[in-house]
N, C-alpha and C positions, 0 to 999 in steps of 0.2 A: 504494500500500500504506500504509494509515494506521498511523502510529506503530510500524511494525515495521522491524527491520533487514532489508536485502535478503538473501535467501537465496543460498547458493552455487549455482553451476552444476553440472549433473550430472557433467560430466567433471572437476570439481575433486576428485572422489574416485577418479579413475582414474590409473594411472601416467602420468607426463609423456611426451609424444610430440612429434615435430617439428610445428611449425605450418606451414600453407600459407595461401593466399589465397582468399577467396570474396568476390565482389562481386555486386551486383544492380542491375538497371535500376529496380527497384521499392522497395527498402529501402535507406535510407541509414543508416550507423552512428549510433545514438542518436536518429534522427529518428522521428517519428510514422508508424505504418503507414498505408497508404492505406485509404480507406473500404471498398473491396471486399475487403480482407484481414480484415475484421471479420465475426464470425459472423452477425450479423443483416443484413449488407449484401452478401453475395456469396460468402464463403469461397473467394476466388481465391488460389491459391498464387502466391508471387512468383517472378519470374525469378531464377535463381542461376547463376553461372559461377565455376569454380574453376581455379586454376593453382598450380604449384609443389609439387605433392604428390610423395611418395616414388616413385621409379622402379619399385619392386617392387609397387606397388599392383595388385591383381587385380579390385577392385570398389569401389563407393562406397555409403555410406548417407547419408541426409539426414534430419534431425529438426528439429522446431520445438518448443520447450519454454518454458513460462512458469514460472520458479522462484518468482514472487511470488504465485501463485494461493493463496487462503486454504484450502488443503487439507491442509497438513502434508507433502505430497509433491509439490507443484507440479502442473503440468498439461501433458500431452503433446498437442500440436495436430497433429503430423504425424510419421509414422515410415515411411520407405520405404528399402528396402535391396536388395541384389543388382543395383545399377545397374552395368552393364558398365564396365570400366576405360577403354574407348574413349570414353565419354560424359563430357564435362566441362562440360555446361551443361544446365539444365532450363528450358524456356520458361515464361513466365507461364501459369498454369493447369494445369501438368502434374500437379499433385496434386489438382485439382478435378474435378468431375463430368465424365466422358468421358475424363479422363486424356490429353488431347491433348498429344503430345510426350513422354510418359513412355516410356522405352525398353522394348522387349520384354524380358521376363524380370525386370523390376523388381517387387518385392513390397511392397505397402502393408500394414502391420500396423494393427491397431485403434488409433485415437487414444483419448484419454480421453472423447470424446463417444460412443464406441462404434462409430464408423464407420471405414471403411478408405479415408480420403482426408484432405485438408487441411481442418481445422476452424479457422476464423478466431478472432481475438482476441475475448474476451468477459469482461473483468474486471468484478467487481461495481461498480455505479455508486457513485462517491464513494470508491473504494478507493485512489485515487491511480494513478500510472503503473505499469504492469506491463512487464517486459522480455520480449521474444519473441526467443529465442535460436535462430537458424538455424545448425545445425552440419552441416558436411560431413565425413564420416569417410572416410579412405583405408583400405581393408580388405585384409588379406593373403590372402584367399581369394575365389574367384568366387562361392561360395554361402555365406552366413553360417550357414545351418542352420535357423533358425526358419521357420514358415510364416505366412500372413496372419492366422491366428487368435491369434498370439502377442501377449502384452501388451507394451507399451513397456518395462517393467522387464526382461522376459526378453530382449528385443532388446538393451537396454543392457548386460545381463550378457554376452551374446555379443560385443558390440562392445568391451567392456573387455579381452577377450583377443585380439582380432583387429585392433585399430586400429594402423595404422602412422603416421598423421598426422591432424591435425585442423585445420579452419578454422571460424571462427564469425563471424557477423554479427548484431548485436543492434539491433532496432528497439523502439519503445515504443508503447503505446496506453493511454489512460485514458478510461474512460467517465464522463461528467459526473455529478455528484451528483443532479441532477434535482429536488432538494428545495428 
């Protein structure tokens, strides 16, 4: 992000909730995303596994958000919710074409690319490193309410009122200037 202050994360505007842990075989905190997690090179969603969430959790939601996108509102790369509470791990590619490993009943909402899947990193060339915030939400209801045609903002609105706990993992990606 050239000469701009880093923007806040979406849940910075939500009430505080307990934190739990999310880890990945594919994303290391603060490290560069893998090539196939980039829009032009594969759009493969990363493996995620979470622990330590509140006992009363009834379902989970997972999002990937770039707060540094030059849009004024960031960019939503992945929004999936109604993941059953018994599921504490998504395999690599669960949000990608075919949804292999995505649990039955989980709902993909539209991302900001307009598709209902994981859309990889795609910052403008030369814009500097962007953060890709993978967040797992512990939700107090089995069904969040929205359907797959709901915008990421509306899903976030529902999550604001139903989140019991939150875990996040942040990777980065920078497209070379090319000039």
